[in-house]
NUVO-712418 format. One record per residue (C-alpha): x, z, y; residue number from 0; residue in three letters. Coordinates in pm, 1 decimal. Layout:
% NUVO-712418
X  Z  Y  NUM  Ala
...
This chain:
% NUVO-712418
800.8  5287.8  325.7  0  Met
609.5  5295.5  649.9  1  Ala
877.9  5367.3  852.6  2  Asp
1080.4  5101.9  689.0  3  Asp
828.3  4845.5  782.2  4  Ile
825.2  4938.0  1118.9  5  Gly
1178.0  4968.9  1166.7  6  Gln
1167.9  4579.9  1063.7  7  Lys
882.0  4446.1  1273.3  8  Met
1088.8  4645.4  1586.9  9  Arg
1374.8  4490.2  1440.7  10  Ala
1213.7  4064.5  1525.0  11  Ile
1281.4  3952.8  1829.2  12  Pro
1072.7  3868.8  2082.8  13  Gly
977.0  3478.1  2167.6  14  Met
1153.9  3480.9  2470.5  15  Asp
1461.7  3602.6  2364.7  16  Val
1486.9  3362.4  2079.8  17  Leu
1424.4  3082.4  2337.6  18  Leu
1704.4  3181.2  2518.5  19  Glu
1964.0  3154.5  2222.4  20  Lys
2244.6  2865.7  2266.1  21  Glu
2162.0  2734.5  1965.9  22  Trp
1774.6  2644.3  2059.1  23  Thr
1857.8  2407.9  2352.3  24  Ala
1902.1  2106.2  2147.1  25  Ser
1597.3  2169.8  1952.5  26  Trp
1387.5  2212.6  2306.0  27  Arg
1534.0  1863.3  2461.2  28  Gln
1462.7  1733.7  2075.5  29  Arg
1122.9  1852.6  2007.9  30  Leu
976.6  2020.3  2324.5  31  Gly
967.2  2360.2  2428.4  32  Arg
611.0  2378.0  2377.2  33  Glu
681.1  2282.6  1975.6  34  Thr
975.0  2480.1  1945.6  35  Val
712.7  2799.6  2011.9  36  Lys
456.6  2686.2  1829.4  37  Arg
710.0  2661.2  1571.4  38  Val
905.3  3006.8  1584.5  39  Phe
576.5  3164.0  1631.8  40  Asn
412.7  3024.2  1298.2  41  Glu
771.1  3150.0  1146.9  42  Glu
769.5  3504.1  1285.0  43  Leu
356.5  3527.9  1163.6  44  Ser
464.9  3486.3  817.5  45  Arg
761.2  3734.5  816.8  46  Ile
500.8  3970.2  951.7  47  Arg
266.2  3894.3  710.9  48  Arg
511.0  3920.4  444.6  49  Ala
623.3  4262.3  567.3  50  Leu
259.5  4444.0  569.3  51  Leu
205.0  4299.4  213.3  52  Arg
527.5  4497.9  132.3  53  Gly
785.0  4216.0  44.1  54  Glu
1133.0  4295.6  97.4  55  Asp
1229.3  4041.9  405.4  56  Ile
1549.8  4028.0  535.2  57  Asp
1500.4  4031.2  904.3  58  Val
1850.7  3981.1  1038.7  59  Ser
1959.8  3789.1  1296.5  60  Met
2160.5  3545.6  1078.6  61  Glu
1906.7  3474.0  820.6  62  Thr
1601.3  3466.8  1093.4  63  Leu
1807.3  3161.5  1275.3  64  Glu
1883.3  3020.2  957.9  65  Lys
1512.3  2996.5  866.2  66  Asn
1413.1  2925.3  1208.0  67  Leu
1670.4  2626.9  1231.1  68  Glu
1517.0  2515.7  858.3  69  Ala
1160.4  2497.7  1004.7  70  Ser
1251.5  2320.3  1320.2  71  Leu
1447.1  2048.6  1100.0  72  Ala
1111.9  2018.5  888.6  73  Ala
900.7  2046.7  1195.3  74  Ala
1119.5  1718.0  1355.1  75  Gly
1137.5  1493.8  1047.0  76  Arg
870.0  1255.1  1096.6  77  Arg
554.6  1219.6  871.5  78  Arg
566.0  859.1  814.2  79  Leu
880.7  740.0  630.7  80  Arg
1066.2  489.4  435.4  81  Pro
1037.2  559.3  62.1  82  Val
1229.2  408.7  -204.9  83  Leu
1011.2  217.9  -474.4  84  Asn
1170.2  240.8  -837.2  85  Ala
798.7  270.8  -965.3  86  Thr
799.1  -111.3  -1095.8  87  Gly
456.9  -127.6  -899.6  88  Val
514.7  -387.0  -658.7  89  Val
180.4  -357.8  -416.6  90  Val
184.4  42.2  -417.5  91  His
-111.3  149.2  -275.2  92  Thr
0.2  475.1  -207.5  93  Asn
342.1  344.9  -117.6  94  Leu
221.7  117.0  194.6  95  Gly
170.3  -179.4  -36.1  96  Arg
352.6  -501.2  39.4  97  Ser
653.8  -544.0  214.0  98  Cys
719.9  -759.3  500.9  99  Leu
934.3  -1074.0  502.0  100  Ala
1256.1  -1007.7  710.5  101  Gly
1116.3  -1303.2  972.2  102  Glu
815.5  -1138.6  1000.0  103  Ala
955.4  -814.7  1103.3  104  Leu
1159.7  -972.5  1395.5  105  Arg
888.2  -1147.5  1523.6  106  Glu
646.2  -819.6  1498.2  107  Leu
932.3  -677.1  1752.4  108  Gly
941.2  -915.4  1999.3  109  Asp
560.0  -935.6  2025.7  110  Ile
535.2  -564.3  2021.4  111  Ala
812.7  -473.0  2292.2  112  Gly
714.7  -657.6  2570.7  113  Gly
380.1  -880.8  2713.5  114  Tyr
258.9  -1189.3  2518.7  115  Ser
-37.6  -1444.3  2532.2  116  Asn
-287.1  -1253.9  2295.8  117  Leu
-600.0  -1368.3  2479.8  118  Glu
-401.6  -1574.1  2713.6  119  Tyr
-462.0  -1972.1  2693.4  120  Asn
-109.5  -2061.3  2815.6  121  Leu
-222.9  -2422.4  2830.1  122  Asp
-530.3  -2377.4  3068.3  123  Glu
-452.6  -2065.2  3236.3  124  Gly
-734.6  -1912.0  3112.5  125  Thr
-847.1  -1607.2  2900.9  126  Arg
-803.7  -1715.8  2536.4  127  Gly
-903.3  -1577.4  2196.7  128  His
-645.7  -1361.4  1960.4  129  Arg
-778.6  -1516.9  1646.8  130  Asn
-707.5  -1892.2  1746.5  131  Glu
-339.8  -1757.8  1672.3  132  His
-395.6  -1803.8  1315.5  133  Val
-717.0  -1981.2  1223.1  134  Glu
-564.8  -2330.7  1257.5  135  Glu
-271.9  -2241.7  1004.5  136  Ile
-508.7  -2039.8  763.3  137  Leu
-748.2  -2359.3  754.3  138  Cys
-417.7  -2563.9  648.2  139  Ala
-328.9  -2355.2  362.2  140  Leu
-707.3  -2286.1  224.6  141  Thr
-862.5  -2585.4  287.8  142  Gly
-1183.1  -2365.5  501.8  143  Ala
-1338.4  -2534.4  792.2  144  Gly
-1320.5  -2207.4  1004.1  145  Ala
-1125.7  -1884.5  941.1  146  Ala
-1149.1  -1499.8  1128.2  147  Leu
-942.4  -1223.8  1081.7  148  Val
-1035.8  -866.0  1145.6  149  Val
-811.2  -513.2  1037.6  150  Asn
-896.9  -507.3  660.4  151  Asn
-1099.5  -671.9  369.5  152  Asn
-1332.8  -374.8  383.2  153  Ala
-1402.6  -482.6  762.3  154  Gly
-1426.5  -857.2  632.7  155  Ala
-1711.1  -770.3  383.9  156  Val
-1880.3  -525.7  643.1  157  Leu
-1878.8  -797.3  876.4  158  Leu
-2009.2  -1088.3  711.2  159  Cys
-2280.2  -885.9  523.2  160  Leu
-2406.7  -737.7  872.3  161  Ser
-2428.3  -1062.7  1056.5  162  Ala
-2571.1  -1290.8  747.6  163  Leu
-2781.0  -1047.6  550.7  164  Ala
-2877.1  -764.2  733.6  165  Arg
-3261.2  -697.7  645.8  166  Gly
-3278.8  -926.5  372.5  167  Thr
-3198.3  -890.2  -6.0  168  Glu
-2834.0  -1019.6  -172.8  169  Val
-2803.3  -1108.5  -487.9  170  Val
-2521.5  -921.4  -711.3  171  Val
-2472.4  -905.4  -1075.7  172  Ser
-2387.9  -537.5  -1217.0  173  Arg
-2075.1  -635.2  -1364.7  174  Gly
-1993.3  -642.8  -1022.0  175  Glu
-2082.7  -336.4  -846.9  176  Leu
-1766.5  -171.3  -823.4  177  Val
-1595.7  120.8  -708.4  178  Glu
-1234.2  31.1  -552.2  179  Ile
-936.0  284.0  -466.3  180  Gly
-1069.6  501.2  -147.5  181  Gly
-1427.2  496.1  -260.6  182  Ser
-1469.4  156.3  -140.5  183  Phe
-1800.5  99.8  -315.2  184  Arg
-2037.3  -235.4  -285.1  185  Ile
-2345.5  -48.0  -252.0  186  Pro
-2231.3  155.5  32.5  187  Asp
-2105.2  -154.2  213.3  188  Ile
-2435.3  -298.8  148.1  189  Met
-2583.9  -40.0  249.5  190  Glu
-2391.5  46.5  571.8  191  Cys
-2465.5  -340.6  686.1  192  Ser
-2839.0  -302.6  646.3  193  Gly
-2842.7  -524.5  344.6  194  Ala
-3079.1  -472.1  77.0  195  Glu
-2900.7  -489.5  -281.8  196  Leu
-3027.9  -668.2  -580.5  197  Val
-2877.4  -605.6  -892.6  198  Glu
-2898.0  -870.8  -1183.0  199  Thr
-2805.1  -926.9  -1530.2  200  Gly
-2635.8  -654.3  -1718.5  201  Thr
-2288.1  -445.5  -1692.6  202  Thr
-2098.3  -675.5  -1910.5  203  Asn
-2324.6  -1013.4  -1945.9  204  Arg
-2476.0  -1166.2  -1645.4  205  Thr
-2626.1  -1534.7  -1690.0  206  His
-2665.0  -1780.6  -1433.2  207  Leu
-3058.2  -1756.4  -1497.5  208  Lys
-3043.8  -1405.6  -1432.2  209  Asp
-2954.7  -1480.8  -1048.8  210  Tyr
-3204.5  -1748.9  -1027.5  211  Ala
-3468.3  -1537.4  -1130.4  212  Arg
-3355.4  -1241.4  -883.4  213  Ala
-3409.9  -1499.8  -603.3  214  Ile
-3717.6  -1435.0  -379.7  215  Thr
-3845.9  -1535.0  -79.0  216  Glu
-3632.4  -1262.3  120.9  217  Arg
-3296.9  -1368.9  -33.6  218  Thr
-3022.7  -1440.2  190.7  219  Ser
-2729.2  -1456.1  -21.1  220  Met
-2530.5  -1466.5  -339.7  221  Leu
-2255.8  -1218.7  -349.0  222  Leu
-1965.6  -1280.0  -589.4  223  Lys
-1720.9  -951.3  -595.8  224  Val
-1344.0  -962.3  -732.2  225  His
-1339.3  -609.9  -1005.0  226  Pro
-1011.6  -557.0  -806.7  227  Ser
-864.6  -280.2  -1062.9  228  Asn
-1165.3  -258.3  -1317.1  229  Phe
-1161.3  -535.0  -1643.9  230  Arg
-1445.6  -572.1  -1894.7  231  Met
-1311.5  -723.2  -2250.9  232  Glu
-1526.5  -791.6  -2553.0  233  Gly
-1865.8  -923.9  -2546.2  234  Phe
-1904.6  -1027.4  -2171.0  235  Ile
-2023.4  -1355.2  -1981.7  236  Ala
-2039.8  -1443.4  -1611.1  237  Ser
-2171.0  -1806.3  -1458.7  238  Pro
-1900.3  -2067.9  -1302.4  239  Glu
-1841.3  -2030.3  -966.8  240  Arg
-1923.1  -2401.4  -912.9  241  Ser
-2265.6  -2348.7  -1093.8  242  Asp
-2336.5  -2092.3  -876.0  243  Leu
-2254.2  -2264.3  -546.6  244  Ala
-2500.8  -2535.7  -696.8  245  Ala
-2764.3  -2266.2  -723.8  246  Leu
-2693.2  -2136.9  -374.0  247  Ala
-2718.5  -2462.3  -226.4  248  Arg
-3034.2  -2567.7  -405.7  249  Gln
-3223.7  -2248.8  -261.7  250  Arg
-3068.4  -2243.9  72.9  251  Gly
-2854.2  -1960.7  27.5  252  Leu
-2521.8  -1873.3  124.8  253  Ile
-2259.8  -1790.7  -163.0  254  Phe
-2011.4  -1580.3  -57.9  255  Met
-1655.7  -1408.2  -262.2  256  Glu
-1518.5  -1126.7  -193.1  257  Asp
-1175.5  -1247.4  -371.5  258  Ala
-1030.7  -883.8  -276.3  259  Gly
-661.9  -958.2  -321.7  260  Ser
-539.2  -1294.8  -125.6  261  Gly
-379.2  -1545.8  -330.1  262  Leu
-272.1  -1847.7  -122.6  263  Leu
-72.5  -2007.3  -397.0  264  Ile
-168.1  -2176.8  -773.4  265  Arg
-128.2  -1898.8  -964.4  266  Gly
136.3  -2060.1  -1226.4  267  Arg
367.3  -2088.8  -917.3  268  Glu
418.0  -1709.6  -986.9  269  Leu
506.0  -1758.4  -1303.6  270  Gly
286.8  -1790.5  -1656.1  271  Ala
158.4  -1478.5  -1650.8  272  Asp
-23.3  -1575.9  -1336.9  273  Phe
-160.8  -1904.7  -1450.2  274  Ser
-520.2  -1811.3  -1500.2  275  Glu
-538.0  -1624.2  -1140.7  276  Glu
-757.2  -1792.2  -871.5  277  Thr
-668.2  -1884.5  -548.9  278  Asp
-833.5  -1892.3  -236.0  279  Ile
-810.4  -2284.7  -194.6  280  Lys
-982.6  -2288.0  -526.3  281  Thr
-1253.6  -2083.3  -491.3  282  Cys
-1366.9  -2282.4  -174.8  283  Leu
-1315.1  -2604.5  -329.7  284  Ser
-1544.1  -2494.7  -605.5  285  Glu
-1843.9  -2449.8  -382.4  286  Gly
-1776.8  -2084.1  -193.3  287  Val
-1937.0  -2084.9  166.8  288  Asp
-1748.7  -1766.4  245.7  289  Leu
-1422.3  -1598.0  85.0  290  Val
-1306.5  -1285.1  199.6  291  Thr
-965.3  -1138.5  84.4  292  Phe
-655.6  -896.9  179.4  293  Ser
-310.8  -1001.4  345.7  294  Gly
-124.5  -754.0  227.6  295  Asp
-172.9  -737.6  -140.0  296  Lys
-71.5  -1044.3  -326.5  297  Met
-18.9  -1224.4  -24.0  298  Leu
249.2  -1030.8  73.7  299  Gly
161.7  -973.7  459.0  300  Gly
41.1  -712.0  674.6  301  Pro
-298.1  -517.4  662.7  302  Gln
-567.2  -764.1  757.0  303  Ile
-868.1  -896.4  635.4  304  Gly
-941.8  -1248.3  646.3  305  Val
-1250.2  -1465.5  611.6  306  Ile
-1241.6  -1832.8  544.1  307  Ala
-1493.4  -2075.4  454.4  308  Gly
-1776.5  -2343.2  660.1  309  Lys
-1781.7  -2385.8  1012.6  310  Lys
-2121.4  -2323.5  1035.3  311  Ala
-2132.3  -1997.3  860.1  312  Val
-1833.0  -1842.4  1040.9  313  Ile
-1968.6  -1930.5  1373.8  314  Ser
-2217.4  -1687.5  1302.8  315  Arg
-1969.0  -1414.5  1272.2  316  Leu
-1787.0  -1481.0  1583.3  317  Arg
-2019.2  -1300.5  1822.9  318  Gly
-2141.7  -1019.5  1624.6  319  His
-2078.9  -670.9  1806.0  320  Pro
-1922.8  -570.9  1452.9  321  Val
-1590.7  -745.5  1508.5  322  Leu
-1495.2  -605.6  1802.4  323  Arg
-1474.1  -308.8  1650.5  324  Ala
-1245.6  -455.4  1357.2  325  Leu
-1068.0  -666.5  1588.9  326  Arg
-668.1  -728.2  1501.9  327  Val
-416.5  -582.8  1721.7  328  Asp
-103.1  -807.7  1839.0  329  Lys
144.6  -681.5  1581.9  330  Met
-76.3  -739.6  1279.4  331  Thr
-111.3  -1103.2  1431.0  332  Leu
220.9  -1172.2  1504.4  333  Ala
367.1  -1056.2  1101.5  334  Ala
56.7  -1262.8  966.6  335  Phe
106.3  -1546.4  1129.2  336  Glu
468.4  -1578.5  1048.6  337  Thr
389.6  -1519.4  711.6  338  Thr
151.4  -1751.3  720.7  339  Met
404.2  -2015.2  835.7  340  Arg
643.7  -1913.0  557.1  341  Ile
372.1  -2029.2  314.5  342  Tyr
359.4  -2351.5  513.3  343  Met
733.4  -2461.2  424.0  344  Arg
682.2  -2318.8  81.0  345  Gly
955.5  -2054.1  82.5  346  Asp
751.2  -1825.6  -98.0  347  Tyr
1110.9  -1579.1  -203.5  348  Asp
1131.8  -1532.5  167.9  349  Ala
830.5  -1303.5  111.5  350  Ile
934.6  -957.9  -69.3  351  Pro
565.7  -961.8  -294.1  352  Thr
631.1  -1266.9  -418.3  353  Leu
997.1  -1290.3  -484.5  354  Ala
949.9  -946.2  -707.7  355  Met
657.1  -1093.3  -865.2  356  Leu
834.4  -1430.1  -945.3  357  Arg
1150.4  -1239.5  -1080.8  358  Arg
1321.8  -1365.0  -1392.5  359  Thr
1372.3  -1118.2  -1701.7  360  Gln
1768.0  -1257.8  -1656.1  361  Glu
1780.5  -1139.4  -1323.3  362  Ser
1642.8  -838.1  -1362.1  363  Met
1852.8  -726.5  -1717.5  364  Glu
2159.9  -837.2  -1549.3  365  Ala
2061.7  -593.0  -1230.3  366  Gln
1959.6  -310.2  -1451.0  367  Ala
2323.6  -337.0  -1646.3  368  Thr
2498.0  -310.0  -1320.1  369  Ser
2296.8  -23.4  -1160.3  370  Leu
2361.5  164.5  -1540.5  371  Ala
2729.4  76.4  -1531.9  372  Gly
2767.0  240.6  -1154.4  373  Glu
2568.3  561.5  -1263.1  374  Leu
2762.7  605.9  -1555.0  375  Arg
3058.2  631.8  -1328.2  376  Glu
2901.0  891.6  -1097.9  377  Val
2652.7  1069.8  -1329.8  378  Phe
2849.6  1144.4  -1621.3  379  Pro
2852.0  1398.9  -1923.8  380  Ser
2994.6  1741.9  -1895.7  381  Thr
3129.3  2016.9  -2133.3  382  Glu
2787.7  2158.4  -2113.7  383  Asp
2534.1  1844.2  -2031.9  384  Thr
2467.9  1518.9  -2250.5  385  Gln
2388.0  1244.7  -2003.5  386  Val
2265.7  932.0  -2200.2  387  Thr
2216.0  650.7  -1942.3  388  Ile
2053.5  325.5  -2073.9  389  Ser
1915.9  -57.9  -2015.4  390  Val
1556.2  -17.8  -2097.9  391  Val
1263.8  -301.9  -2144.5  392  Thr
1007.1  -123.3  -1913.4  393  Val
614.8  -256.3  -1830.6  394  Glu
579.9  -331.0  -1444.6  395  Asp
260.7  -373.7  -1268.2  396  Ala
130.4  -555.4  -940.5  397  Val
-57.3  -286.8  -821.1  398  Gly
-299.6  -279.6  -512.9  399  Gly
-628.7  -339.4  -716.0  400  Gly
-462.5  -661.7  -796.1  401  Ser
-430.8  -829.4  -1207.7  402  Cys
-489.0  -452.0  -1383.7  403  Pro
-510.6  -635.9  -1686.8  404  Ala
-200.0  -804.1  -1654.6  405  Leu
133.2  -614.4  -1725.4  406  Pro
462.7  -745.8  -1629.6  407  Leu
797.5  -705.4  -1820.0  408  Ser
1046.0  -591.2  -1675.2  409  Gly
1413.1  -411.4  -1671.8  410  Trp
1501.8  -67.0  -1576.1  411  Gly
1779.0  166.5  -1578.3  412  Val
1679.2  541.7  -1770.8  413  Ser
1847.2  857.3  -1722.9  414  Val
1803.4  1170.8  -1962.9  415  Glu
2037.4  1490.1  -1937.7  416  Thr
2046.7  1747.5  -2178.0  417  Arg
2241.8  2048.7  -2261.1  418  Ser
2452.6  2053.5  -2574.0  419  Arg
2250.3  2298.3  -2752.5  420  Glu
1969.6  2017.6  -2693.6  421  Gly
1766.8  2192.7  -2417.1  422  Ser
1701.3  1924.3  -2115.0  423  Ala
1901.5  2067.9  -1853.9  424  Arg
1704.7  1889.8  -1561.5  425  Tyr
1350.4  1821.5  -1712.5  426  Gly
1160.7  1479.9  -1581.7  427  Thr
988.0  1663.3  -1304.1  428  Gly
1235.7  1827.7  -1173.6  429  Arg
1457.3  1523.8  -1123.6  430  Leu
1199.3  1329.4  -995.4  431  Gln
1108.9  1634.9  -723.4  432  Gly
1487.0  1636.0  -633.3  433  Ile
1524.2  1268.1  -589.2  434  Leu
1136.0  1302.6  -370.7  435  Arg
1325.3  1554.1  -147.9  436  Ala
1603.0  1331.1  -31.6  437  Arg
1651.3  1207.3  339.9  438  Glu
1541.7  891.7  169.9  439  Leu
1298.2  968.1  -110.1  440  Pro
1345.9  796.3  -441.6  441  Ile
1020.6  705.2  -603.4  442  Leu
1069.7  631.8  -1004.1  443  Cys
881.1  630.3  -1346.7  444  Gly
928.3  859.7  -1627.5  445  Ala
933.4  801.3  -2017.8  446  Arg
948.9  1079.4  -2222.9  447  Gly
1214.6  1319.1  -2102.5  448  Asp
1379.2  1044.1  -1897.3  449  Ala
1392.9  898.3  -1551.8  450  Leu
1323.5  538.7  -1533.3  451  Val
1423.7  343.8  -1272.6  452  Leu
1257.8  7.0  -1242.3  453  His
1445.3  -265.9  -1082.4  454  Val
1190.1  -510.8  -1032.3  455  Arg
1097.0  -331.9  -700.2  456  Thr
1447.2  -274.2  -539.6  457  Leu
1514.8  -358.6  -220.9  458  Arg
1831.6  -487.0  -99.3  459  Pro
2053.4  -147.6  -67.4  460  Gly
1889.3  31.7  -269.6  461  Asp
2117.7  71.5  -566.7  462  Glu
2373.7  208.0  -308.8  463  Lys
2143.6  463.0  -218.7  464  Glu
2030.1  541.3  -578.1  465  Ile
2396.7  553.1  -678.2  466  Val
2421.9  809.8  -429.3  467  Arg
2170.4  998.8  -485.8  468  Ala
2342.5  1061.8  -847.0  469  Phe
2659.2  1103.4  -714.6  470  Ala
2558.5  1406.1  -502.0  471  Glu
2360.3  1575.9  -772.5  472  Leu
2668.6  1548.7  -995.4  473  Ser
2863.5  1682.7  -746.9  474  Glu
2618.1  1940.7  -728.5  475  Glu
2589.1  2045.8  -1072.4  476  Ala
2993.7  2094.7  -1066.6  477  Arg
2956.9  2355.2  -765.3  478  Asn
2716.2  2522.5  -905.8  479  Gly
């Protein structure tokens, strides 16, 4: 046994020999010589360890080169890749949240590929400020007196608390001390900012009198927090926004609201299901001094954090050192400004997130019916496998911590395979794994033993890719 292991060890070629192989030339050019060496070293080390464990490893040159090429292909594949979203979750945090409008993508390319007036005033020939590119349009859309942008909404909240409430008390309802995805906790952000958290009310019921009783001579702010992906139902209560605003004015305090997801249009313009959702303009009109929100959720733009509100309050943020650490890059600003201009002209369906949320049942049913028909043609039943492809109603979601209690009725295509004896040929998990392993991964839902493709979140061209994937799967089944 030891002799056999030793013989196989000696059969493994050295690094110099492998690097001189003709087939490695294209990989060295594509990945760089050092990367190829690293990949070879890792693969050869893996083989040697397996041999020492007594595993029967084929070390022939043919097999070795095949394995090395597979490892190089994996190393050369980009880590951040496009995926096809057939989950029905519109603002999918794990999949990059909102898709940018085509117009924003073109503008982003123009700005990213050359120089720009990011911090240069073309009229005066002097240094400018990057925030100026979006402030005026944000004020027009929200009714704010001034606005600032930072890298995300968590940064916006941190900046406001650091600049306005450090060393003072901030009153928050116990029912709003939430944790959002990624361990973003309101108490932790407060502690990091140097503000002192004062809890008031109970988890499920907080009244205006609770806020009033919690105010002391050290209080600087009342903070209202959007619950994001958390909802309470039943015996609950919270004061009206306008009443909190009046209390803050009476006591000389700042009234700040973390609105979470930035809704810039009236909820009813997204459909009847959204009629109760409060938009940013309404928040400010009801007396909020300062509101923070995300640009990459229901707003449908790039990741950005917006602070909008009264000019006197915003001015206190502009010179704070935290702002420098949280500033937005030129590509984000380009995409965001273009998205804001689309809002200004009211072309909401040009923004993919809004278009998906506004889709009608009729259009989704028709799309699902068409996709199901194409899949039946390329993925038919066989002698040993029964394939059932159906058009089904589904429950979609806004996602991104927005409107968690609001299910969206939608349509999809169910794909189920069973052998003639009754067992599943492809378990749902296996089929999902096959689709995820594609060059363009396809992510979808499941229902029982069936795969479910939600059509709401499909982008132009996605249906052709899905049909191609199932056609290849059918071909592999016939040949294997």
